[in-house]
N, C-alpha and C positions, 0 to 999 in steps of 0.2 A: 432273424430271417426265417420265414416259414419253410416247412419241408417241401412244399410244392415248388417253390422257387429254387430251393437247393437242388431238387431233382432235375428241374429244367436246365439249370446251369451245368450240372454234371453231365447230363445227357448231351447237351450241346457241345461241351468240351470233348466228350468221347466221340461224337459224330463228326467233329470238325477235322479229324486227322484223315489223311488219304494214304497213310502208310499201310503196306500189306502186312507188316509185322505187328506184334502186340506192343502197344505204347503205354508206359506207366508214368503217372504224374503225382507228385506229392502236393496235397492241398492243405492250406492252413486257415483257421478261423480266428478272428479277433474275439477274445472272450467278452469284450464289452459291447461292441457294435454288431457282432455275429456276421460280419462281412467275410467273404471267402477270398483268399489270396493264393497265388501260385508260388510265392516266395516267403521264406521265414522273415520275421520282424518282431519288434518289441510288442509284447502283449498278445502275440499270436501263438496258438497251440496247433500242433500237427494233428489233422483229422485222420490221415492215413494215406496210403498210396492207391490211386485209382488207375485202373488199367483197362484199355480198350480190349474188348473180347471179340475174338473172331479173326479170320485171316484177312479180311478186307474191311475198309471203313464203312460204317453205317451211320446214317443220319438218325436224328431223334425220331423222325416219323417212321423209319424202317425197322425200328426195334419191335420184336414180337412181345406178346404179353408176358411170357415167362422172363424175358430179359428185363422188361420194365419192372416186374414184380421183384426181381432179384436186386435191382438198383434201389428200389424203394426200401426194401428190407435192410439193405446195407446202410442206406442213409439214415434210416430210423435208429439203427444201432449207434451210428456216429453222433446223431443228435442227442441220444441218451448220454453218450460219453461227454458231449459238450455241456449238457445240463449238469452232470455230476461234477465236471471241472468247474463250472460257474458256481455251484453251491459250495464247493471246497474253497474257492477264492473268496466268496462272500463270508464264509465262516471264519477264514483267516483274517478278515478285516472287520468283522462284526464287533459289537460292543463287548462280547464275552471273550474275545481273543486277547492274547497276552503278548506284550512287548517285553523282551529281555535285553538288558544292556549292562555292560561293565565299563565304568569309566572312573574318573578321579573321585567320584562320590560313593564308589563301592558297587556291589552287585544289586541291580534294581529290576523289579518286576512291576508291570503296570498294564491294566486292562485298557483296551482301546477307548472305552468310554470314560476312563480316568476315575472310575468309581472305587477301584481297589488298587492299592499300591503296597509294595513290600520291598524293604531294603536291608542288606546285610553290610555292616561296616565294622570298624574297629580301630584300635590304636596300639602301638608298641613304643614305649619310651625306655630305651636301654641306656643306663647311666654308668659313668665311672667317676669316682670321687677321691680326692686327696686333700688332706688337711695338714697344715704346718703350724708350729708354735701352739701345740695342743696338749702339752704335758701338764695336766691339772690334777687337783684333788677335790673331793667333795667338801664343800664349805664346812669348816669346823671339825674336819676329820683328816686322817692321813690316807684315806681310800683313794687310790689312783683312778683318774678318769681321763680318757682321751678319745678322740674321734676314731671311728673305724674307717679305714681306707679300703677301697675295693670297687667291685662292680655289682650291679643289680638291675633287674627290670623294675623300674619305678612304677610303670603301669603296663598292663597287658590286658586289654579289654576287647570284648566283642559286643556289638549291640545290634538289635533288631528293631526297626521302626516300620510302621505301616499305616495304611488308611483303609477304612471300611465304609462303604456307602457315602464316600466323599466327606462326610461330616465328622467321622470318628477316627481319631488317631491313637496310636499306642507306641510306647517305647519300653524296651527292656534292655538293660546294660549290665554286664557282669565283668568283674575284674579278677584276673588270675595271678596278679603279682604276689610276691611273697609266698608263692607255691600254695596259695589258698584261694578259695572262691568267695567273693564278696559281691552282693547285689548293690548296684549303684542306683540307676533310675529304673523305676517300675511304675508306669502310670498309663492311664487312658485319658483322652482329651476330647472334648466336644467342641467343634468349631462351627456349628450350624447357626449361631447367632451372628448378626452383622456387626455388633458392637463389642463383643468380647468372646474369649474362649474360657472353658472351664476344665481344669485338670485335677484328677483325683488319683492319689497314689504317692509313692515315694518320689520326692523331687527336691531340688534346692529351694530354700526359702528365699523370700524377697528381701535380700539385704546384701549390699556391697557389690559394686561392679566387678571388682577384682575376683570375688568369690564366685559370682555368677558366670563369669567368662570361662570358657572351656580351657582346660590345661593345654589343649592343642594350639590355642591362640595366644597364650601369655608370652610376653617378651622375655621372661625370665624363667629359669627352671623351677624355682619355688616361689610361692607367694610371699608378700612382704611381712614385716613384723606386725603390722596391723591385723593380720590374719590370726595372730595369737588370741585376739579377742573374738574374732568372728567364727572361726572354724568349730570351737567346742559348742557353740550355741545355735548358730544359724546356718549350718550346713544342711545336708539332706535330712528330711523327716517325712513321715506319712501325713498327708494333709489334703485339703481342698483349696485350690487356688483359682482366683478369678483374674484374668489378664485381659486388659483392654485390647481391642483390635488396633494394632499400631497405626496411628495416623502419622504422617510425616511431621517429625518434630516432637511428638508426644508419646509417652508410654505410661501406663499406670497398672499396678497389680496389688492385690490384697489377698492374703491367704490365712487359713487357720490350720494348725498342725498339732499332731500328737508327738510321739517319740519316733525312733527309727524303726526299721523293719525287724529288728531283733525283738523277740517277745519279752514282755516285762514280767519276769517271774522271780522275784527276790525270795531268798530263803526264809525270811521272816513273814512272808505273805503281806507285808505292809508296803505295797508297791503300786498303788494306783498311778496310772500313767500321768506324766506331766503334759502340759499343753502350751502352745504359743500362738501368737498372731503377729504377722509382719506385713508391711506394705512398702512399696517403692514407687516413686514417680520420677520420670526424667523429662527434660525439656531441652530441645536442641534448636535455639533460635536461628542457627545456620546449619543446614544439613544438605551439603552437596557432595559429589563424588570425592573430591579432593579437599574440601573445606568443611570442617565441622566444629561447632562449639557445643559442648555437652555439659549440662548441669543436672544434678540428681540429689534426691533426699530420700532417706529410708528410715523406718522405725521398727522396732521389735519389742515385744513384751513376752516373757516366758515365765511360767510357774513351774518349778521343778516337781518331780514326783514325790511320793510320800517319804522317800529316803533321801531327799535333797539331791537326787541325781538329775542331770540334764541330758535329755535324749536317752542314751543307754549307758551313761558313765557318770562318775563323780565329776564335778566341775573342776577341771584342771587347766591352768594356763601355763604353757611351756613353749620354749623355742629350741628346736633341734637344728643344729647347723646344716645338716642335710638329712634326707629321709633315712639313710642307712647309718649315719654316724654314731647314733646312740649317745651323743654328747649334747646335753641340755644346758645352755648357758644361763637361762632363767627357768625356774620350775616351781610352781606353787599350786598345791592342791587346796583350793578354796573351801570345798565342802568339808574336808577333813580338819581344817584349822579353825572353822567358825562354828558357832552354835547352830547354824542352819540358815537357809535362804528362803525368804518369802517369795521373791520374784526378782527377775533380771530385766532391766529396761536398757535399750540401746538406741542411739541416734547416729545416723551416718550421713555425711555430706560428701558430694562428689563434684568434681570439675575436671574437664578434659577438653583438649582441642586438637585439631588435625589441620595441617596446612601443607598440602603436597606430600613430600617425603618426610616431613617433620611432624612428630606428635608429642604432646605433653599431657600429663594427667596428675591428679592428686586426690586423695581421699582422707577423711578424718572420721574416726569412730569414738564415741564416748559411751561408757558403760556405767550404769548405776546398779549396785547390789543392795537390795533391801533385806536386812538381816532379821532373823527371828529373835524373840525374847528381848526386845528393846536393845539389841546389839547395835553398835555403831555402824551406820551404813557406809559403804565404800564406793569410790569412784575411780575408774581406770580409763585410760585413753590410749589411742594409737593412731598413727598416720603414716603416709608415704607420699612422695612426689617422684615422678619419673619423667624421662624424656628419651626420645628415640629419633634416629635419623637413618632413613634407608639410603645407603650410599649409591645404589643403582637407580634411584629416582622413583620407585613405586610408592604408592600410598597404602596405608592400612585401610581396612574396610570398616564401615560403621553401619549397623542395622539394629533397629528396635532397642536402642539404649545400650548396645554392647559394641565393643571394638573387636575386630577379627584380624587374623594374621595376614601378612603380605602375600600376594599372589604374584610371582615373578612374571615379568613381561616376556622373558625368553628363558626357557628351561635350560638347566645345565646339560651340556652335551659336548664331549670332546670331538665328536664327529662333525657336528654342525656349528660349533663355535660358541654356543650359549654358555653363560656363567651363572644363571639363576639370579637371585636377589640377595644382597648383603645388607644387614641391619645392625647398627651400633646403638646400644641402649645403656642407660645408667639409672640408678634408683637410690634414693635415700629414704630410710624408714626408721621408725622408732615406736616403742611401746613403754608404758609406765604402769607398773602394777604396785606402786607404792602409794599409800594414802594414810597420812598421820602415823599411828602406831603400827599399822599393817605394812610390812615390808616384803612384798612379793617379788620385787626386782624390777629393774628398768634397764634398757639398753638401746643402742642405735646400731645400724649397720649401713654399709654402702655396697652396692653391687654394680659391676660393669659386665655387660654381656655382648657377645658377637653371635649373630644368628645368620646362617647361610641357608636360604630357601632354594633347594636344588630344583624343585618343581612344586606343584600344588600339594603333593602328598609326603614328600621327604624333606626333612629339615635337620641340619646339624647345629648344635648349640654349644657355646662355651661360656661359663660364668665364673667370675671371681668375686668373692664376698669377704669383706673385712668387718669384724665386730669391734665395737668400741663404746666408750661412755657407759660402762656397766656400773650399776649400784645394786647392792644386795644380791649378787649373783649366786647361782646354785653351785658353782665351782670357783676355785681360786688357784693361783699359782702355788707351788710347793711352799713358798715362803709367805703365803697369805695375801699376795697382790691380786689385783683385778685381772681377769683373763682378756685384756684388751688386745692381745697380740695375735689372736686366732685368725688364720687365713684359710679359706675354703676354695678349692678349685674343682669345678665340675664340668663334665662334657656329656652330651646326649646325642644319640641318633634316634630320630623320631620318624615313625611311619604312621600316618593317619589317613583313613579313607572312609 
């Protein structure tokens, strides 16, 4: 509304009163329409208190020039205030303004135009472990070995993710468990292409659904025996990965990788870095919210470094009963026992399904070790099968070839009567490191788990694992028998955001 109209309106209001005493009135302006109101309301800002001047009422026509000039000056000041207020409002809602929110996904910042985003998240996994029937000795010796019972922070991580100019993403994740700092994910990602994204930096390689899924989402506190083959070779490494833009039902990824973030500086200066290439494709012929059929295949090729080390360590396959137990039931350092390794080849097969509150899954991995100096090549394999039932009726979530944890329909609350979600799961897994004359060990185990999802961020877990069918184990009973009697009980309190 123009100043002249404002002046006329105010002057008319001032002249309309017949009171002999001074009359004051608060006036409000709508910051969008600039209409004048005599009462407060949504979107209205107080202009000020306008008072009739003089002992008797005057009409707009009877105002002298000095009074009109004073009104005009006062209105000019108020219009400047309105303009400043409008500019402030526009700045607060402009493309460079920032929205800040804190919810189950963590602390998030986002500009109004969504060009820039930043998020702070993390996870805490606090564990307690107890083992029974674990009085063993190292195979072929009298050296006592048993599992360590106690408590630990299995994981204590903080991560930062963000977006720049809409097409560029980054992630940096650090773990403070074991009272030490370890870099996990450190990468940048370009998403400006319609058909794929490109990720450069330290990241997980394209192999094994179980390994690729977040520890926050796993149904069990530890991964299966198949991970004995996967973790030493296809876990995180620095590389360049090409990931297809996920179409419903399909994903595909191919990456080339060096070693991990640890600098490769061997004492003998013979340490040119190794390298690997891995790819994974998944197909979901059925992909609905509560119905999924998932199939996957993955392949990996890796050449060790000049010292036959894989990523940043000698190639060692071992199974520790839990993260803190220090009890390895099978343990073989392949690099130390062989003449050397030319390359490692791996094939992975995946199948899984989801139907309402019930989910099932299985994976198989086969590893070929090509030895140097015409040594006998070796083949190892591992697999698992699992099943879960959400007792409270919720379904697990599936997205881009991965399964994610249950989200409770109603959060746990003694005040409001909610109990969260309860999930019962079981898994059978096995690994075989024996091939002809090479006896690295073999074993199976079964795990039963109960998970209580109190809300989207807090979960309580309880696992029981029994090991059995061991051959060529790293430990035996005192009288030389197989350590088939070991039981492991674990509980966890998990916070993830």
